[in-house]
C-alpha positions in Angstrom: 0.0 0.0 0.0 2.7 2.5 1.0 4.6 2.0 -2.3 1.8 3.8 -4.2 1.6 6.8 -1.9 3.5 10.0 -2.9 4.8 11.7 0.3 6.0 15.2 0.9 7.7 16.9 3.9 7.1 20.6 4.3 9.4 22.2 6.9 8.0 25.2 8.7 4.6 23.9 7.4 2.2 25.0 10.1 1.4 28.5 9.0 2.0 31.1 6.3 3.5 30.0 3.0 4.3 26.5 4.5 0.7 25.9 5.4 -0.5 27.0 1.9 2.1 24.6 0.4 0.9 21.7 2.7 -2.7 22.3 1.7 -1.9 22.4 -2.0 0.2 19.3 -2.0 -2.4 17.4 -0.1 -5.0 18.5 -2.6 -2.7 17.2 -5.3 -2.6 13.8 -3.7 0.5 13.9 -1.6 0.5 12.5 1.9 2.0 15.5 3.8 4.3 15.7 6.8 3.7 19.1 8.3 6.8 20.1 10.3 6.8 22.7 13.0 9.2 23.9 15.6 6.7 25.9 17.7 2.9 26.2 17.7 1.7 22.6 17.8 -1.9 23.9 17.8 -1.6 25.5 14.4 0.0 22.3 12.9 -2.7 20.1 14.4 -5.4 22.4 13.0 -3.9 22.2 9.6 -3.6 18.5 9.7 -7.3 18.3 10.7 -8.3 20.5 7.9 -6.4 18.5 5.4 -8.0 15.3 6.7 -11.5 16.8 6.5 -10.8 17.7 2.9 -10.0 14.1 2.2 -6.2 14.3 2.3 -3.6 12.6 4.5 -1.2 14.5 6.8 0.7 14.2 10.1 2.3 16.9 12.2 5.8 16.4 13.4 7.8 18.7 15.7 11.5 19.0 14.7 14.0 21.8 14.9 15.7 22.0 11.5 18.8 23.5 13.1 19.3 20.1 14.8 20.8 17.2 12.8 19.1 14.5 14.9 15.7 16.1 14.7 16.0 16.5 10.9 16.7 12.8 10.7 13.8 12.0 13.0 11.5 14.1 10.8 12.3 11.8 7.8 11.9 8.8 10.1 8.4 9.9 11.0 7.4 10.5 7.4 8.7 7.1 6.3 7.0 5.4 9.2 3.6 7.1 8.4 3.7 6.9 4.6 6.4 4.5 3.6 8.6 6.8 1.6 9.5 10.4 0.9 9.2 11.8 -2.6 9.4 15.5 -2.0 11.2 17.8 0.5 10.1 21.4 0.7 12.7 23.3 2.7 10.5 26.2 3.8 11.4 26.8 7.4 13.2 30.1 8.0 13.5 33.3 10.0 14.2 36.9 9.2 15.9 39.3 11.5 16.9 42.6 9.9 19.5 45.0 11.1 22.6 46.8 9.7 25.6 44.6 9.7 27.3 46.8 12.2 24.5 46.2 14.7 24.1 42.5 14.1 25.3 40.5 17.2 26.8 37.1 17.1 23.8 35.3 18.6 21.4 36.7 16.1 23.8 35.9 13.2 24.3 32.3 14.4 20.6 31.7 14.8 19.7 33.0 11.3 22.5 31.0 9.7 21.6 27.8 11.7 17.9 27.9 10.5 18.0 29.6 7.1 21.2 28.0 5.8 21.9 25.1 8.2 18.3 23.9 8.1 18.2 23.8 4.3 21.6 22.0 4.3 20.5 19.4 6.8 17.3 18.9 4.8 19.2 18.6 1.5 21.7 16.2 3.1 19.0 13.9 4.5 16.9 14.1 1.3 19.9 13.2 -0.8 20.2 9.9 1.1 16.5 9.1 1.5 14.4 10.5 -1.3 13.1 8.0 -3.8 14.7 8.2 -7.3 12.8 10.8 -9.3 12.0 12.8 -6.3 12.0 16.6 -5.8 13.9 18.9 -3.4 12.5 22.5 -3.3 14.2 25.0 -1.1 13.4 28.7 -0.3 15.5 31.6 -1.2 14.2 35.2 -1.5 14.0 37.9 -4.1 16.0 40.1 -1.8 19.1 38.3 -3.1 20.6 40.7 -5.5 18.9 43.8 -4.2 21.6 44.5 -1.6 19.2 46.5 0.6 20.5 48.0 3.9 19.5 45.8 6.8 19.2 42.6 4.8 22.9 41.7 4.8 22.7 38.5 6.9 19.3 37.4 5.7 20.2 37.8 2.0 23.5 36.1 2.6 21.8 32.9 3.9 19.5 32.9 1.0 22.2 33.4 -1.6 24.0 30.3 0.0 20.8 28.3 -0.4 20.8 29.2 -4.2 24.5 28.1 -4.4 23.7 24.7 -2.8 20.7 24.3 -5.0 22.8 24.6 -8.2 25.5 22.1 -6.9 23.1 19.5 -5.5 21.1 19.5 -8.7 24.3 18.2 -10.5 25.1 15.8 -7.7 21.7 14.1 -7.8 21.1 14.2 -11.5 21.9 10.5 -12.0 19.0 9.6 -9.8 16.6 12.0 -11.6 16.0 13.9 -8.4 15.4 17.6 -9.3 16.7 20.3 -7.0 15.2 23.8 -7.4 14.6 26.9 -5.3 11.7 29.4 -5.1 12.6 33.0 -4.3 9.4 34.9 -3.3 9.0 38.6 -3.2 6.9 40.2 -0.5 4.1 37.9 0.6 1.2 38.6 3.0 2.4 36.4 5.9 2.6 37.1 9.6 6.4 37.2 9.2 6.3 39.9 6.5 3.5 42.0 7.9 4.9 42.2 11.4 5.7 45.8 12.4 4.6 47.3 9.1 1.8 49.9 8.8 -0.9 49.7 6.2 0.8 52.6 4.4 4.1 50.8 4.3 2.4 47.6 2.9 0.6 49.7 0.3 3.8 51.4 -0.7 5.5 48.1 -1.2 2.6 46.8 -3.2 2.8 49.9 -5.4 6.3 48.8 -6.6 4.9 45.6 -8.1 3.7 45.7 -11.7 0.5 43.9 -10.5 -0.1 46.5 -7.8 -0.2 44.0 -4.9 2.0 41.9 -2.7 1.8 38.1 -3.0 -0.5 35.7 -1.3 0.8 32.4 0.2 -1.3 30.6 -2.4 0.7 32.3 -5.2 3.9 30.6 -3.9 2.2 27.3 -3.2 1.1 27.1 -6.8 4.8 27.5 -7.9 5.9 24.7 -5.5 3.1 22.5 -6.7 4.4 22.8 -10.3 8.0 22.0 -9.3 6.8 19.0 -7.1 4.5 17.6 -9.9 5.0 15.2 -12.7 5.4 17.9 -15.4 8.5 19.5 -13.9 11.0 16.7 -14.3 13.1 18.7 -16.8 13.3 21.7 -14.5 16.5 21.3 -12.5 19.0 23.6 -10.8 16.8 26.6 -11.2 15.8 29.5 -9.0 12.2 30.7 -9.6 11.7 34.3 -8.6 8.1 34.2 -7.8 7.5 37.9 -7.2 5.0 39.3 -9.7 7.8 40.9 -11.7 9.0 43.3 -9.0 12.6 42.6 -9.9 
């Protein structure tokens, strides 16, 4: 029975973009492992909603900054669904400050989650995904903008892009595609925090479509990369931002 089940892990999957991805992949027929580090209630609510819609999902707590817990996340997915076909490296954090004001603890935390978490996910997936699987990681459209305050955050995301290009070549013989999605501004709790309505409107005004993104906009891109028609897309960074850059 398990051999016929497509299974996806979504890190940071309990809310925001991750939750939208989990819902979309479940609707597309994947059994979804919803990873969370904090907020078990939100993860359980999402799993319940997926189940009521006819899908299959489990919630698994794991800190992506911890090697053992990342391995345990894959263990849980395999035990529940028999295999892992897709890894979505979505978990991340964003702390903004000028480089001169960034302390070592904040730097280490952002690197451990945004870069280290993706590295640990990639490493585990490289060993445990089925042949023909998909690895989809998250960068950001701030890479290349070089905006003040974004130095550390953008650096972690640029490193994710570099690893994506390299791993795509390393796993090509197994037909495992490795790509990254780089969203622009998206209406999530993380993005909207501490921003006024005027600030959000100003940011939306810089987009050719006159709005910021919705989590579902990004989930649709991930669904394409995770699906059967994207097997020839490999080693790419998709800047899903409505054309803002």
